[in-house]
C-alpha positions in Angstrom: 22.1 0.6 -1.6 22.6 -2.9 -3.1 25.7 -3.5 -1.4 24.0 -2.5 1.9 21.0 -4.9 0.8 23.2 -7.7 0.2 25.0 -7.8 3.2 22.1 -7.4 4.8 20.7 -10.8 3.3 24.5 -12.4 3.8 23.8 -11.6 7.7 20.5 -12.8 7.7 21.2 -16.1 6.0 24.5 -16.8 8.7 21.7 -16.1 11.6 19.5 -19.0 9.5 22.6 -21.2 9.4 23.4 -20.9 13.1 19.8 -21.4 14.1 19.6 -24.7 12.1 23.2 -26.1 13.2 22.1 -25.2 16.7 19.0 -27.5 16.1 21.4 -30.7 15.1 
């Protein structure tokens, strides 16, 4: 269960990074 949760958080962080990069 922890692995799936970590993967979800990782993908969410990647989405946040993409949003920040798009702003600049």
